[in-house]
Every structure is written in C-alpha cells, then in structure tokens.
Short mmCIF file of the C-alpha atoms (twelve columns), coordinates in Angstrom:
data_MODEL
# 
_entry.id   MODEL 
# 
loop_
_atom_site.group_PDB 
_atom_site.id 
_atom_site.type_symbol 
_atom_site.label_atom_id 
_atom_site.label_alt_id 
_atom_site.label_comp_id 
_atom_site.label_asym_id 
_atom_site.label_seq_id 
_atom_site.Cartn_x 
_atom_site.Cartn_y 
_atom_site.Cartn_z 
_atom_site.pdbx_PDB_model_num 
ATOM 1   C CA . UNK A 1   0.000   0.000   0.000   1 
ATOM 2   C CA . UNK A 2   1.337   3.398   -0.988  1 
ATOM 3   C CA . UNK A 3   1.582   6.122   1.590   1 
ATOM 4   C CA . UNK A 4   -0.244  9.353   2.321   1 
ATOM 5   C CA . UNK A 5   1.838   11.960  4.108   1 
ATOM 6   C CA . UNK A 6   1.009   15.161  5.979   1 
ATOM 7   C CA . UNK A 7   4.000   17.502  6.321   1 
ATOM 8   C CA . UNK A 8   3.758   20.542  8.594   1 
ATOM 9   C CA . UNK A 9   5.634   23.829  8.716   1 
ATOM 10  C CA . UNK A 10  5.208   26.840  10.979  1 
ATOM 11  C CA . UNK A 11  2.362   28.134  8.822   1 
ATOM 12  C CA . UNK A 12  0.255   25.302  10.228  1 
ATOM 13  C CA . UNK A 13  0.528   26.642  13.787  1 
ATOM 14  C CA . UNK A 14  0.030   30.204  12.557  1 
ATOM 15  C CA . UNK A 15  -3.146  29.190  10.679  1 
ATOM 16  C CA . UNK A 16  -4.695  28.417  14.061  1 
ATOM 17  C CA . UNK A 17  -3.476  31.648  15.612  1 
ATOM 18  C CA . UNK A 18  -0.604  30.394  17.746  1 
ATOM 19  C CA . UNK A 19  2.277   32.765  18.496  1 
ATOM 20  C CA . UNK A 20  5.061   30.452  17.382  1 
ATOM 21  C CA . UNK A 21  6.832   32.452  14.667  1 
ATOM 22  C CA . UNK A 22  10.335  33.840  14.930  1 
ATOM 23  C CA . UNK A 23  8.813   37.333  14.728  1 
ATOM 24  C CA . UNK A 24  6.781   36.571  17.859  1 
ATOM 25  C CA . UNK A 25  9.962   35.530  19.663  1 
ATOM 26  C CA . UNK A 26  11.521  38.904  18.850  1 
ATOM 27  C CA . UNK A 27  8.446   41.053  19.473  1 
ATOM 28  C CA . UNK A 28  6.894   39.529  22.587  1 
ATOM 29  C CA . UNK A 29  7.981   41.106  25.846  1 
ATOM 30  C CA . UNK A 30  7.209   39.356  29.111  1 
ATOM 31  C CA . UNK A 31  7.534   40.744  32.599  1 
ATOM 32  C CA . UNK A 32  8.543   44.216  31.519  1 
ATOM 33  C CA . UNK A 33  11.235  45.190  29.055  1 
ATOM 34  C CA . UNK A 34  13.134  41.938  28.779  1 
ATOM 35  C CA . UNK A 35  11.235  39.319  26.893  1 
ATOM 36  C CA . UNK A 36  12.773  36.206  25.387  1 
ATOM 37  C CA . UNK A 37  14.832  37.664  22.546  1 
ATOM 38  C CA . UNK A 38  18.456  37.505  23.746  1 
ATOM 39  C CA . UNK A 39  19.841  40.199  21.429  1 
ATOM 40  C CA . UNK A 40  17.570  43.115  22.338  1 
ATOM 41  C CA . UNK A 41  20.414  45.261  23.687  1 
ATOM 42  C CA . UNK A 42  23.560  46.271  21.772  1 
ATOM 43  C CA . UNK A 43  26.586  44.001  22.241  1 
ATOM 44  C CA . UNK A 44  29.557  44.939  24.344  1 
ATOM 45  C CA . UNK A 45  33.149  43.827  24.635  1 
ATOM 46  C CA . UNK A 46  35.978  43.112  22.279  1 
ATOM 47  C CA . UNK A 47  33.871  41.625  19.464  1 
ATOM 48  C CA . UNK A 48  30.895  43.961  19.677  1 
ATOM 49  C CA . UNK A 49  31.124  44.864  15.973  1 
ATOM 50  C CA . UNK A 50  31.699  41.405  14.506  1 
ATOM 51  C CA . UNK A 51  29.850  38.914  16.710  1 
ATOM 52  C CA . UNK A 52  26.715  36.848  16.197  1 
ATOM 53  C CA . UNK A 53  25.082  39.033  18.856  1 
ATOM 54  C CA . UNK A 54  25.843  42.108  16.769  1 
ATOM 55  C CA . UNK A 55  24.536  40.446  13.596  1 
ATOM 56  C CA . UNK A 56  21.110  39.815  15.111  1 
ATOM 57  C CA . UNK A 57  20.967  43.114  16.988  1 
ATOM 58  C CA . UNK A 58  21.747  45.043  13.790  1 
ATOM 59  C CA . UNK A 59  19.314  42.991  11.695  1 
ATOM 60  C CA . UNK A 60  16.422  43.691  14.058  1 
ATOM 61  C CA . UNK A 61  17.211  47.387  14.425  1 
ATOM 62  C CA . UNK A 62  17.346  47.779  10.634  1 
ATOM 63  C CA . UNK A 63  14.002  46.054  10.123  1 
ATOM 64  C CA . UNK A 64  11.777  47.576  12.811  1 
ATOM 65  C CA . UNK A 65  8.489   49.089  11.642  1 
ATOM 66  C CA . UNK A 66  6.884   52.308  12.893  1 
ATOM 67  C CA . UNK A 67  5.511   50.461  15.932  1 
ATOM 68  C CA . UNK A 68  8.935   49.136  16.887  1 
ATOM 69  C CA . UNK A 69  8.145   45.583  15.786  1 
ATOM 70  C CA . UNK A 70  9.772   43.298  13.300  1 
ATOM 71  C CA . UNK A 71  7.546   41.811  10.595  1 
ATOM 72  C CA . UNK A 72  9.825   39.098  9.282   1 
ATOM 73  C CA . UNK A 73  12.944  37.264  10.341  1 
ATOM 74  C CA . UNK A 74  14.313  33.883  9.325   1 
ATOM 75  C CA . UNK A 75  16.568  33.062  12.258  1 
ATOM 76  C CA . UNK A 76  18.068  29.959  10.667  1 
ATOM 77  C CA . UNK A 77  18.650  31.851  7.437   1 
ATOM 78  C CA . UNK A 78  20.417  34.623  9.348   1 
ATOM 79  C CA . UNK A 79  22.586  32.105  11.186  1 
ATOM 80  C CA . UNK A 80  23.631  30.791  7.788   1 
ATOM 81  C CA . UNK A 81  24.226  34.279  6.391   1 
ATOM 82  C CA . UNK A 82  26.401  35.146  9.373   1 
ATOM 83  C CA . UNK A 83  28.612  32.092  8.964   1 
ATOM 84  C CA . UNK A 84  28.815  32.529  5.177   1 
ATOM 85  C CA . UNK A 85  30.422  35.900  5.747   1 
ATOM 86  C CA . UNK A 86  33.023  34.538  8.163   1 
ATOM 87  C CA . UNK A 87  36.450  34.019  6.627   1 
ATOM 88  C CA . UNK A 88  39.641  32.782  8.207   1 
ATOM 89  C CA . UNK A 89  41.306  33.762  10.390  1 
ATOM 90  C CA . UNK A 90  38.662  33.958  13.127  1 
ATOM 91  C CA . UNK A 91  39.899  33.947  16.698  1 
ATOM 92  C CA . UNK A 92  38.937  31.119  19.022  1 
ATOM 93  C CA . UNK A 93  37.632  33.724  21.475  1 
ATOM 94  C CA . UNK A 94  35.078  35.022  18.951  1 
ATOM 95  C CA . UNK A 95  34.026  31.495  18.028  1 
ATOM 96  C CA . UNK A 96  33.553  30.672  21.700  1 
ATOM 97  C CA . UNK A 97  31.497  33.839  22.257  1 
ATOM 98  C CA . UNK A 98  29.370  33.069  19.200  1 
ATOM 99  C CA . UNK A 99  28.750  29.533  20.387  1 
ATOM 100 C CA . UNK A 100 27.566  30.882  23.737  1 
ATOM 101 C CA . UNK A 101 25.234  33.307  21.910  1 
ATOM 102 C CA . UNK A 102 23.936  30.468  19.736  1 
ATOM 103 C CA . UNK A 103 23.284  28.224  22.753  1 
ATOM 104 C CA . UNK A 104 21.494  31.089  24.496  1 
ATOM 105 C CA . UNK A 105 19.333  31.629  21.412  1 
ATOM 106 C CA . UNK A 106 18.315  27.943  21.307  1 
ATOM 107 C CA . UNK A 107 17.545  27.948  25.024  1 
ATOM 108 C CA . UNK A 108 15.462  31.123  24.848  1 
ATOM 109 C CA . UNK A 109 13.535  29.851  21.828  1 
ATOM 110 C CA . UNK A 110 12.757  26.659  23.751  1 
ATOM 111 C CA . UNK A 111 11.706  28.737  26.767  1 
ATOM 112 C CA . UNK A 112 9.544   31.066  24.683  1 
ATOM 113 C CA . UNK A 113 7.680   28.331  22.792  1 
ATOM 114 C CA . UNK A 114 7.077   26.412  26.013  1 
ATOM 115 C CA . UNK A 115 5.529   29.562  27.493  1 
ATOM 116 C CA . UNK A 116 3.166   30.344  24.601  1 
ATOM 117 C CA . UNK A 117 2.139   26.980  23.130  1 
ATOM 118 C CA . UNK A 118 -0.699  26.074  23.346  1 
ATOM 119 C CA . UNK A 119 -1.593  28.792  25.835  1 
ATOM 120 C CA . UNK A 120 -1.516  31.904  23.664  1 
ATOM 121 C CA . UNK A 121 -3.256  32.381  20.341  1 
ATOM 122 C CA . UNK A 122 -5.285  34.952  18.430  1 
ATOM 123 C CA . UNK A 123 -8.779  33.695  19.231  1 
ATOM 124 C CA . UNK A 124 -10.444 35.873  16.599  1 
ATOM 125 C CA . UNK A 125 -8.487  34.418  13.669  1 
ATOM 126 C CA . UNK A 126 -10.661 32.702  11.040  1 
ATOM 127 C CA . UNK A 127 -9.853  28.984  11.052  1 
ATOM 128 C CA . UNK A 128 -12.727 27.892  8.785   1 
ATOM 129 C CA . UNK A 129 -10.571 26.699  5.882   1 
ATOM 130 C CA . UNK A 130 -7.757  25.113  7.958   1 
ATOM 131 C CA . UNK A 131 -10.410 23.291  9.975   1 
ATOM 132 C CA . UNK A 132 -12.186 22.083  6.839   1 
ATOM 133 C CA . UNK A 133 -8.907  20.673  5.526   1 
ATOM 134 C CA . UNK A 134 -8.151  18.813  8.762   1 
ATOM 135 C CA . UNK A 135 -11.663 17.412  9.032   1 
ATOM 136 C CA . UNK A 136 -11.502 16.216  5.428   1 
ATOM 137 C CA . UNK A 137 -8.188  14.507  6.174   1 
ATOM 138 C CA . UNK A 138 -9.714  12.854  9.247   1 
ATOM 139 C CA . UNK A 139 -12.858 11.731  7.471   1 
ATOM 140 C CA . UNK A 140 -10.934 10.208  4.584   1 
ATOM 141 C CA . UNK A 141 -8.154  8.868   6.772   1 
ATOM 142 C CA . UNK A 142 -5.342  6.465   6.017   1 
ATOM 143 C CA . UNK A 143 -2.500  8.959   6.366   1 
ATOM 144 C CA . UNK A 144 0.480   6.861   7.308   1 
ATOM 145 C CA . UNK A 145 2.668   9.545   8.904   1 
ATOM 146 C CA . UNK A 146 2.955   13.172  9.892   1 
ATOM 147 C CA . UNK A 147 6.330   14.817  9.433   1 
ATOM 148 C CA . UNK A 148 6.603   18.132  11.243  1 
ATOM 149 C CA . UNK A 149 9.283   20.779  10.913  1 
ATOM 150 C CA . UNK A 150 7.817   22.464  14.004  1 
ATOM 151 C CA . UNK A 151 8.867   21.933  17.589  1 
ATOM 152 C CA . UNK A 152 5.260   22.008  18.801  1 
ATOM 153 C CA . UNK A 153 3.028   18.962  19.189  1 
ATOM 154 C CA . UNK A 154 0.423   18.923  16.362  1 
ATOM 155 C CA . UNK A 155 -1.840  16.546  18.279  1 
ATOM 156 C CA . UNK A 156 -3.199  19.503  20.280  1 
ATOM 157 C CA . UNK A 157 -4.563  21.129  17.123  1 
ATOM 158 C CA . UNK A 158 -5.717  17.816  15.643  1 
ATOM 159 C CA . UNK A 159 -7.638  16.861  18.783  1 
ATOM 160 C CA . UNK A 160 -8.779  20.230  20.124  1 
ATOM 161 C CA . UNK A 161 -9.925  21.760  16.831  1 
ATOM 162 C CA . UNK A 162 -10.529 18.929  14.358  1 
ATOM 163 C CA . UNK A 163 -11.788 16.207  16.691  1 
ATOM 164 C CA . UNK A 164 -9.155  13.574  15.952  1 
ATOM 165 C CA . UNK A 165 -9.178  10.636  18.333  1 
ATOM 166 C CA . UNK A 166 -5.949  8.971   19.428  1 
ATOM 167 C CA . UNK A 167 -6.343  6.113   16.960  1 
ATOM 168 C CA . UNK A 168 -6.904  8.546   14.067  1 
ATOM 169 C CA . UNK A 169 -3.522  10.240  14.541  1 
ATOM 170 C CA . UNK A 170 -0.697  8.564   12.618  1 
ATOM 171 C CA . UNK A 171 2.922   8.388   13.707  1 
ATOM 172 C CA . UNK A 172 4.398   11.849  14.205  1 
ATOM 173 C CA . UNK A 173 8.011   12.340  13.202  1 
ATOM 174 C CA . UNK A 174 9.784   15.476  14.409  1 
ATOM 175 C CA . UNK A 175 12.345  16.620  11.872  1 
ATOM 176 C CA . UNK A 176 14.047  19.051  14.259  1 
ATOM 177 C CA . UNK A 177 13.266  17.829  17.750  1 
ATOM 178 C CA . UNK A 178 10.347  18.745  19.988  1 
ATOM 179 C CA . UNK A 179 9.453   20.954  22.919  1 
ATOM 180 C CA . UNK A 180 8.311   17.953  24.895  1 
ATOM 181 C CA . UNK A 181 11.707  16.281  24.631  1 
ATOM 182 C CA . UNK A 182 13.543  19.604  25.096  1 
ATOM 183 C CA . UNK A 183 15.812  18.822  22.190  1 
ATOM 184 C CA . UNK A 184 14.924  21.471  19.597  1 
ATOM 185 C CA . UNK A 185 17.396  21.739  16.738  1 
ATOM 186 C CA . UNK A 186 18.187  25.162  15.309  1 
ATOM 187 C CA . UNK A 187 20.675  25.879  12.566  1 
ATOM 188 C CA . UNK A 188 21.328  24.913  8.974   1 
ATOM 189 C CA . UNK A 189 22.444  21.992  6.876   1 
ATOM 190 C CA . UNK A 190 25.982  20.708  6.746   1 
ATOM 191 C CA . UNK A 191 28.103  22.690  4.275   1 
ATOM 192 C CA . UNK A 192 31.756  21.908  3.633   1 
ATOM 193 C CA . UNK A 193 32.322  25.323  2.029   1 
ATOM 194 C CA . UNK A 194 31.711  27.102  5.339   1 
ATOM 195 C CA . UNK A 195 34.174  27.759  8.121   1 
ATOM 196 C CA . UNK A 196 34.089  24.455  9.980   1 
ATOM 197 C CA . UNK A 197 34.697  26.091  13.353  1 
ATOM 198 C CA . UNK A 198 30.990  26.937  13.218  1 
ATOM 199 C CA . UNK A 199 29.839  23.354  12.744  1 
ATOM 200 C CA . UNK A 200 28.046  23.602  16.115  1 
ATOM 201 C CA . UNK A 201 25.250  25.184  14.044  1 
ATOM 202 C CA . UNK A 202 25.015  22.183  11.692  1 
ATOM 203 C CA . UNK A 203 21.778  20.248  12.088  1 
ATOM 204 C CA . UNK A 204 23.113  16.937  10.816  1 
ATOM 205 C CA . UNK A 205 24.627  15.750  14.108  1 
ATOM 206 C CA . UNK A 206 21.586  16.725  16.177  1 
ATOM 207 C CA . UNK A 207 18.535  15.436  14.316  1 
ATOM 208 C CA . UNK A 208 17.120  11.967  14.787  1 
ATOM 209 C CA . UNK A 209 17.303  9.571   11.814  1 
ATOM 210 C CA . UNK A 210 14.199  9.849   9.647   1 
ATOM 211 C CA . UNK A 211 12.707  8.213   6.578   1 
ATOM 212 C CA . UNK A 212 11.274  11.256  4.815   1 
ATOM 213 C CA . UNK A 213 13.078  10.697  1.504   1 
ATOM 214 C CA . UNK A 214 11.809  7.116   1.149   1 
ATOM 215 C CA . UNK A 215 8.320   8.019   2.323   1 
ATOM 216 C CA . UNK A 216 8.112   10.791  -0.264  1 
ATOM 217 C CA . UNK A 217 9.097   8.430   -3.064  1 
ATOM 218 C CA . UNK A 218 6.534   5.845   -1.957  1 
ATOM 219 C CA . UNK A 219 3.666   8.270   -1.382  1 
ATOM 220 C CA . UNK A 220 0.750   8.854   -3.686  1 
ATOM 221 C CA . UNK A 221 -0.696  11.797  -1.741  1 
ATOM 222 C CA . UNK A 222 1.476   14.428  -0.047  1 
ATOM 223 C CA . UNK A 223 0.052   17.472  1.718   1 
ATOM 224 C CA . UNK A 224 2.503   20.130  2.833   1 
ATOM 225 C CA . UNK A 225 0.880   22.683  5.135   1 
ATOM 226 C CA . UNK A 226 2.649   25.941  5.963   1 
ATOM 227 C CA . UNK A 227 6.186   25.241  4.714   1 
ATOM 228 C CA . UNK A 228 7.876   27.856  2.531   1 
ATOM 229 C CA . UNK A 229 10.538  25.592  0.938   1 
ATOM 230 C CA . UNK A 230 13.317  28.014  1.857   1 
ATOM 231 C CA . UNK A 231 16.980  27.286  1.387   1 
ATOM 232 C CA . UNK A 232 17.247  25.202  4.566   1 
ATOM 233 C CA . UNK A 233 14.062  23.135  4.887   1 
ATOM 234 C CA . UNK A 234 13.522  23.028  1.126   1 
ATOM 235 C CA . UNK A 235 16.666  20.925  0.710   1 
ATOM 236 C CA . UNK A 236 14.870  17.925  2.253   1 
ATOM 237 C CA . UNK A 237 12.531  17.859  -0.754  1 
ATOM 238 C CA . UNK A 238 14.971  18.731  -3.539  1 
ATOM 239 C CA . UNK A 239 16.153  15.181  -4.448  1 
ATOM 240 C CA . UNK A 240 12.556  13.900  -4.546  1 
ATOM 241 C CA . UNK A 241 11.285  16.810  -6.625  1 
ATOM 242 C CA . UNK A 242 14.296  16.643  -8.961  1 
ATOM 243 C CA . UNK A 243 13.694  12.958  -9.563  1 
ATOM 244 C CA . UNK A 244 9.994   13.413  -10.306 1 
ATOM 245 C CA . UNK A 245 10.506  16.446  -12.536 1 
ATOM 246 C CA . UNK A 246 13.029  14.609  -14.714 1 
ATOM 247 C CA . UNK A 247 10.653  11.919  -15.948 1 
ATOM 248 C CA . UNK A 248 7.289   11.641  -17.647 1 
ATOM 249 C CA . UNK A 249 5.238   8.685   -16.481 1 
ATOM 250 C CA . UNK A 250 2.102   7.095   -17.876 1 
ATOM 251 C CA . UNK A 251 1.211   5.961   -14.363 1 
ATOM 252 C CA . UNK A 252 -0.993  8.128   -12.095 1 
ATOM 253 C CA . UNK A 253 1.094   10.997  -10.786 1 
ATOM 254 C CA . UNK A 254 1.583   11.521  -7.044  1 
ATOM 255 C CA . UNK A 255 -0.552  14.361  -5.727  1 
ATOM 256 C CA . UNK A 256 1.626   17.052  -4.163  1 
ATOM 257 C CA . UNK A 257 -0.427  19.809  -2.539  1 
ATOM 258 C CA . UNK A 258 1.104   22.817  -0.803  1 
ATOM 259 C CA . UNK A 259 -1.244  24.732  1.503   1 
ATOM 260 C CA . UNK A 260 -0.093  28.288  2.135   1 
ATOM 261 C CA . UNK A 261 -1.508  31.643  3.236   1 
ATOM 262 C CA . UNK A 262 -1.898  34.082  0.324   1 
ATOM 263 C CA . UNK A 263 -0.706  34.940  -3.180  1 
ATOM 264 C CA . UNK A 264 2.493   36.504  -1.840  1 
ATOM 265 C CA . UNK A 265 3.242   33.209  -0.084  1 
ATOM 266 C CA . UNK A 266 2.673   31.392  -3.382  1 
ATOM 267 C CA . UNK A 267 5.187   33.653  -5.124  1 
ATOM 268 C CA . UNK A 268 7.707   33.079  -2.342  1 
ATOM 269 C CA . UNK A 269 7.345   29.302  -2.638  1 
ATOM 270 C CA . UNK A 270 7.606   29.414  -6.434  1 
ATOM 271 C CA . UNK A 271 10.799  31.456  -6.220  1 
ATOM 272 C CA . UNK A 272 12.261  29.079  -3.652  1 
ATOM 273 C CA . UNK A 273 11.493  26.122  -5.914  1 
ATOM 274 C CA . UNK A 274 13.132  27.874  -8.874  1 
ATOM 275 C CA . UNK A 275 16.165  28.613  -6.678  1 
ATOM 276 C CA . UNK A 276 16.503  24.822  -6.321  1 
ATOM 277 C CA . UNK A 277 16.546  24.508  -10.127 1 
ATOM 278 C CA . UNK A 278 12.934  23.301  -10.280 1 
ATOM 279 C CA . UNK A 279 10.577  24.752  -12.863 1 
ATOM 280 C CA . UNK A 280 6.803   24.479  -12.616 1 
ATOM 281 C CA . UNK A 281 6.727   22.883  -16.085 1 
ATOM 282 C CA . UNK A 282 9.237   20.243  -15.015 1 
ATOM 283 C CA . UNK A 283 7.433   19.519  -11.757 1 
ATOM 284 C CA . UNK A 284 4.200   19.024  -13.659 1 
ATOM 285 C CA . UNK A 285 5.873   16.197  -15.594 1 
ATOM 286 C CA . UNK A 286 6.006   13.957  -12.562 1 
ATOM 287 C CA . UNK A 287 3.575   15.457  -10.052 1 
ATOM 288 C CA . UNK A 288 0.020   16.623  -9.805  1 
ATOM 289 C CA . UNK A 289 1.164   19.837  -8.168  1 
ATOM 290 C CA . UNK A 290 -1.126  22.359  -6.507  1 
ATOM 291 C CA . UNK A 291 -0.243  25.414  -4.440  1 
ATOM 292 C CA . UNK A 292 -3.356  26.638  -2.644  1 
ATOM 293 C CA . UNK A 293 -3.441  30.015  -0.820  1 
ATOM 294 C CA . UNK A 294 -6.249  29.672  1.720   1 
ATOM 295 C CA . UNK A 295 -6.825  33.441  1.943   1 
ATOM 296 C CA . UNK A 296 -7.793  33.567  -1.740  1 
ATOM 297 C CA . UNK A 297 -10.224 30.628  -1.870  1 
ATOM 298 C CA . UNK A 298 -13.321 32.764  -1.338  1 
ATOM 299 C CA . UNK A 299 -12.336 35.405  -3.922  1 
ATOM 300 C CA . UNK A 300 -10.467 33.605  -6.711  1 
ATOM 301 C CA . UNK A 301 -12.402 31.060  -8.783  1 
ATOM 302 C CA . UNK A 302 -9.240  29.289  -9.999  1 
ATOM 303 C CA . UNK A 303 -7.985  28.853  -6.440  1 
ATOM 304 C CA . UNK A 304 -11.462 27.746  -5.341  1 
ATOM 305 C CA . UNK A 305 -11.633 25.116  -8.077  1 
ATOM 306 C CA . UNK A 306 -8.168  23.875  -7.163  1 
ATOM 307 C CA . UNK A 307 -9.175  23.666  -3.537  1 
ATOM 308 C CA . UNK A 308 -12.396 21.763  -4.224  1 
ATOM 309 C CA . UNK A 309 -10.506 19.339  -6.467  1 
ATOM 310 C CA . UNK A 310 -7.974  18.825  -3.685  1 
ATOM 311 C CA . UNK A 311 -10.715 18.009  -1.157  1 
ATOM 312 C CA . UNK A 312 -12.421 15.658  -3.611  1 
ATOM 313 C CA . UNK A 313 -9.136  13.893  -4.242  1 
ATOM 314 C CA . UNK A 314 -8.781  13.065  -0.557  1 
ATOM 315 C CA . UNK A 315 -11.805 10.778  -0.764  1 
ATOM 316 C CA . UNK A 316 -11.163 7.081   -1.398  1 
ATOM 317 C CA . UNK A 317 -11.221 6.379   -5.113  1 
ATOM 318 C CA . UNK A 318 -13.069 3.336   -6.528  1 
ATOM 319 C CA . UNK A 319 -10.754 0.614   -7.819  1 
ATOM 320 C CA . UNK A 320 -10.145 0.480   -11.551 1 
ATOM 321 C CA . UNK A 321 -11.228 -2.889  -12.910 1 
ATOM 322 C CA . UNK A 322 -9.371  -3.986  -16.022 1 
ATOM 323 C CA . UNK A 323 -10.450 -6.806  -18.308 1 
ATOM 324 C CA . UNK A 324 -13.919 -7.483  -16.898 1 
ATOM 325 C CA . UNK A 325 -16.099 -8.677  -19.793 1 
ATOM 326 C CA . UNK A 326 -19.749 -7.690  -20.052 1 
ATOM 327 C CA . UNK A 327 -21.744 -10.945 -20.155 1 
ATOM 328 C CA . UNK A 328 -24.458 -9.351  -22.317 1 
ATOM 329 C CA . UNK A 329 -22.105 -8.249  -25.046 1 
ATOM 330 C CA . UNK A 330 -19.080 -10.321 -25.894 1 
ATOM 331 C CA . UNK A 331 -17.457 -7.350  -27.604 1 
ATOM 332 C CA . UNK A 332 -17.753 -5.063  -24.537 1 
ATOM 333 C CA . UNK A 333 -15.096 -4.523  -21.898 1 
# 
C-alpha cells in the first residue's frame, strides 16, 4: 500500500493563531522590558562589531516598523548568512562567544515556545478553511505519517480543533526535535564550504534519523501545510522533486499539494522552488502539483476550483477494474 503523508511547517501553527513564529519571539515582551529575545540590547566587549550578537541586533534594528516591531525574520537563514560571511582567520575567542550566543538563542527559543504553546493564540483568527482541511483529512483517513518541521506537538490542534481521536492520529516524526523532549534543533544543513569552526550550528549531528526521503518516493498523496521551501528546509525535498521532474510517467502521478496563506506566499514558494533549479513545467511532468493560498479561496475562482478538487481527491477512489467482460455483449469490456 502506498503512503499518504502530511507535512507541517510553521504556517500550520500560525493558521490556528498560535504565536510560534520567529517574529513573535523577537516582538513579545514578558515581565517588563526583557522578553525572550536575547539580542535586544547592543553588544559589548571586544567583538561587539563582529559577533553573532551584533549580527542579530543590527538585523532587528534595521528592520523595525513604525511600531517598533519586526515583521519578518528567518533566524536559521540569518545564522547561515552570518557564517557565510566569516572568513579565516577567526579567533577562538570570537568562536567561543558566538557559540555561547547560539546556545542562548536555542535555550530562549525553547523557553519562549514552552511559554506560549498552546496557551496563547489569536482567538479571533478565522480557522474555517484550515479546519475544513483537517476534518476532510480525518474523514478520509489512512494517512500513514505526519512529518513536522515544528517543535510544537500537532496533536493539540488535531484533537482540540478537528476532533481527531488517538487512533486517528498517525505516527508523528519530528524533523528538528520537539518541545516535549527539550531537544529542539536550530541551525542549517551541513556545508563543507563554510568555516568548519561553526559546525556547532550544523543540524546533521543533532537530528534523529528519519525516513522522509523514502516516504516521499513511496507516497501517492502528499500534503505540505505551511512550509515555505526556503533554502534550509527546502533541501529535504529537492532530491525527490528533482527525480519526479526529470521523468514523464504514464502511471498516475503523485498528488503534491502545498497549503499556504496568500498569493504573496505562493510567489515566495515558487521562487524558492526555482532557486533549487525546479521549474513548474518540469514539476508538472512527474507530479500533480497544486499550491493553494487559503486566503484567496473565497475570492479567486481558480484557487477555489483547485481547492475543491484537492478536497475531492482526498476521498477514497473506486478501484479500476481492467479486463472485466460484459456478459451481455461479448465485444464489450
């Protein structure tokens, strides 16, 4: 039996109003002026102009809006950008200071998410479409696994909002650790072109073994909810998508559906896919690919039709019977 997979990114938590984004980590202040963001104040000391602390402090200051908030930050992407710009020689003292800053960042992210999930959310957010998708998945069942790129436990949303029972929830595989186990993994993929003194940010030695690549190849229905396919997480899908886009098959194509927020999110995903060398035309060779922005379903007829087709496709399909002869007509099949 081929597999059905549900793959979750941070957009899944955000769709239900939870404050789990990197922007929330930076913006939320608790107990006065401190908050959880460890780089709110300017750095001091010998390396104040060249440290990881300075990189994040400067990034935030340069991207504050009129209300003093940041609208977007990709923390893992900025970790990668910082290390990309580091060239030898780099003193051991700076590396040690940066590692301490990195460890503090991981710890504060763990502390922040534990404080807000599932206790804080925007209760007035419209969850009609996300809820309809989850209920359709539950009603039509048979998903063999959930892979999540989040640290949060998706069973809370599945049970509390969509009415999943324990036996309706498939195995959950955490790609980057979980809050419950207190082993969240933050960083970027192994890269031999980078300064190897910063390999403490590599994810490869910290993540649990997983079977995502094989499960993708063996799946006939893949739903990706709230993942942007950026340069870090997108790399997990690149070999699979490359393989499928390089061949034209007469067999039924795997259904690959990406659920995202709005048209701007669609553009961002499309650009990230092209950055991996994947064209939409090539992907259509081997996949039944849909990118559905939930915000546009009510207003855009093309998006609405795509969405309805996606929901219909979740339903069990009748078996195709080949070679059954009609007894009333010997020439009929």
